[in-house]
C-alpha positions in Angstrom: 111.4 1.9 99.0 115.0 3.0 99.8 115.5 6.3 101.6 117.8 7.3 98.8 115.4 9.0 96.3 118.1 9.4 93.7 120.3 6.4 94.3 123.1 8.9 95.2 123.5 7.9 98.8 126.5 7.3 101.1 126.7 3.7 100.1 127.0 4.5 96.4 130.5 4.5 95.0 131.6 6.9 92.2 131.0 5.5 88.8 131.4 6.9 85.3 129.0 6.8 82.4 130.3 5.3 79.2 128.2 6.1 76.2 128.1 2.9 74.1 126.0 3.8 71.1 125.4 0.3 69.8 128.8 -1.3 70.4 127.3 -4.4 71.9 124.1 -6.5 71.6 124.5 -8.0 75.1 122.6 -6.1 77.8 122.2 -6.5 81.5 119.2 -4.2 81.7 116.7 -2.6 79.3 115.5 0.9 80.1 112.3 2.4 78.6 112.3 6.2 78.2 108.8 7.7 78.3 107.3 11.1 78.5 105.1 13.8 77.1 106.3 15.6 74.0 108.6 18.6 74.6 109.9 17.5 78.0 113.5 17.2 76.8 113.3 13.4 76.5 115.5 13.3 73.5 118.1 15.4 75.3 118.1 12.9 78.1 118.4 10.1 75.6 121.4 11.8 73.9 123.1 12.6 77.3 123.0 8.9 78.2 123.8 7.2 74.9 125.7 9.8 72.8 125.0 10.5 69.2 125.6 6.9 67.9 122.1 5.4 67.9 120.1 2.8 66.0 117.0 4.2 64.4 114.2 2.4 62.6 110.5 1.8 63.0 108.5 -0.2 65.5 107.3 -3.6 64.1 104.3 -3.1 61.9 104.3 0.7 62.4 105.5 3.8 60.7 106.5 5.2 64.1 110.2 5.9 64.6 112.1 3.9 67.1 115.5 4.9 68.6 117.8 2.7 70.7 121.2 3.3 72.2 123.3 2.0 75.0 125.5 3.0 78.0 127.6 1.3 80.6 127.4 2.2 84.3 128.8 0.4 87.3 130.1 -2.3 85.0 126.6 -3.1 83.7 125.4 -2.7 80.1 122.1 -0.8 79.7 120.0 -0.7 76.5 117.9 2.5 76.3 114.7 2.5 74.2 113.2 5.9 73.4 109.4 5.5 73.4 107.2 7.8 71.4 106.2 11.0 73.2 102.7 10.6 74.5 100.3 12.3 76.9 98.7 9.0 78.1 98.8 5.3 77.7 95.1 4.9 76.8 95.9 3.8 73.2 93.9 6.6 71.6 96.7 6.9 69.0 99.3 4.6 67.5 102.0 6.4 69.5 100.2 5.7 72.8 99.6 2.1 71.8 103.3 1.5 71.1 104.4 3.1 74.4 101.8 1.2 76.4 102.6 -2.1 74.8 106.4 -1.8 75.3 106.0 -1.0 79.0 103.3 -3.6 79.5 104.7 -6.5 77.5 108.3 -5.6 76.8 109.1 -5.9 80.5 111.8 -3.2 80.7 114.0 -3.4 83.8 113.2 0.3 84.5 110.9 2.8 82.9 112.1 6.4 83.2 109.3 8.9 82.8 110.6 12.4 81.8 108.4 15.3 83.0 108.6 19.0 82.5 109.3 20.9 85.7 107.4 23.9 84.5 104.3 21.8 83.6 104.4 19.2 86.3 100.7 18.9 87.1 99.8 18.1 83.4 102.8 15.7 83.0 101.9 13.7 86.1 98.9 12.2 84.3 101.3 10.0 82.3 103.4 9.2 85.4 100.3 7.9 87.3 99.3 5.7 84.4 102.8 4.2 84.2 102.7 3.5 87.9 99.6 1.4 87.4 101.5 -0.9 85.0 105.0 -1.3 86.5 106.6 -0.9 89.9 110.1 -0.2 88.4 109.9 3.5 87.6 112.2 6.5 88.0 110.7 9.9 87.4 113.0 12.5 85.8 111.9 16.0 86.4 113.7 17.8 83.6 114.0 21.5 82.7 114.7 22.4 86.3 116.7 25.4 85.0 113.6 26.7 83.3 111.5 26.2 86.4 114.0 28.1 88.4 114.0 31.0 85.9 110.2 31.2 86.3 110.5 31.2 90.1 109.2 27.7 90.4 110.5 25.2 93.0 110.0 21.4 92.7 110.2 19.3 95.9 111.6 16.1 94.4 111.9 14.4 97.7 108.3 15.2 98.6 107.2 14.0 95.2 109.2 10.8 95.6 107.4 10.1 98.9 104.0 10.7 97.3 104.7 8.6 94.2 106.6 5.9 95.9 109.4 5.9 93.3 112.7 7.7 92.9 112.4 11.3 91.6 115.4 13.1 90.1 115.7 16.7 89.0 117.7 17.4 85.9 118.6 20.1 83.4 119.6 17.9 80.6 120.9 20.5 78.2 123.6 21.4 80.8 123.9 17.7 81.8 123.0 18.6 85.3 121.5 15.8 87.4 122.5 13.1 84.9 124.7 11.3 87.4 121.9 11.3 89.9 119.6 9.9 87.3 122.1 7.1 86.4 122.4 6.2 90.1 118.6 6.0 90.5 118.2 3.9 87.3 120.9 1.5 88.4 119.4 1.2 91.9 116.0 0.3 90.6 117.3 -2.1 87.9 119.6 -3.9 90.3 117.0 -4.2 93.1 118.9 -1.9 95.5 115.9 0.4 95.5 112.4 -1.3 95.8 109.6 0.9 94.7 106.2 1.2 96.2 104.3 3.0 93.5 101.2 5.0 94.2 98.1 3.1 93.1 94.8 4.8 92.0 91.8 3.9 94.1 88.7 2.7 92.3 85.8 3.7 94.6 83.0 3.3 92.0 80.5 0.8 93.5 81.0 -2.7 92.1 84.1 -1.7 90.1 86.7 -3.3 92.4 84.8 -6.6 92.4 84.5 -6.6 88.7 88.2 -5.9 88.2 89.2 -8.7 90.6 86.9 -11.2 88.9 88.1 -10.3 85.4 91.8 -10.2 86.6 91.3 -13.8 87.9 90.0 -14.9 84.5 93.0 -13.3 82.8 95.4 -15.1 85.1 93.9 -18.4 84.2 93.7 -17.8 80.5 97.0 -16.0 80.1 99.4 -17.1 82.9 102.4 -15.3 81.3 100.7 -11.9 81.3 101.2 -9.6 84.2 99.4 -6.5 85.3 96.1 -8.3 85.1 94.2 -5.7 87.2 95.2 -2.8 84.8 94.3 -4.9 81.8 91.0 -5.8 83.4 90.2 -2.2 83.9 91.0 -1.4 80.3 88.7 -4.2 79.2 85.9 -3.0 81.3 86.3 0.4 79.7 85.8 -1.2 76.3 89.4 -0.9 75.0 89.3 -3.3 72.0 93.0 -2.7 71.3 94.1 -4.2 74.6 92.2 -7.4 73.7 94.2 -7.7 70.5 97.4 -6.9 72.3 96.9 -9.5 75.0 96.0 -12.2 72.4 99.0 -11.4 70.2 101.5 -11.7 73.1 100.0 -14.4 75.3 98.8 -17.1 72.9 
């Protein structure tokens, strides 16, 4: 992982955000925007894309889908706003949509927005995302509210612990948005290589079972990645993940 936790280091050159709305259908990178409800995720989305957005429903769902675009450092980014969720364990249609896009949509970067005043609760989703993809930026939003409550968030320390860039923002004032853009660009372009924290499975026999099932998944579905995470979900009896893998891998 790069020492630059926000992408805003001495080697970065000044760049300007251009909010594109949907002026183009040609994108260099796709960014997924995830987070718990009420973290200011929509404010982050609007700050990056402007008010011209495409809205519709996810295929086969009645769940709203919003997309927009922006240009930064001469690259075009498509931003997909995922449903607000507390986890990716597919206990609800919203969680299933968010999980499937991160798992099978192969976004260039997944930005996980968390509430600086409720960090411990929000980190549950962050840890789940880190098990699926190694291209993650954590956006600690509502830093202004945290400060008003006497709370301090050590973004650098959190970045070291999580192994991915962590950026503090106050999106309503557009504070930290440039740092967020720098971090997203660095991960998408490969300038920052993440080393995400991985949960350790210490239950006797579980690690071997995961490895065995992951090997079977690799042979049966060569195009599917994150075999170990999928294997764990299968061992937990998640029938929806079976359908999701079949639908996208056969």
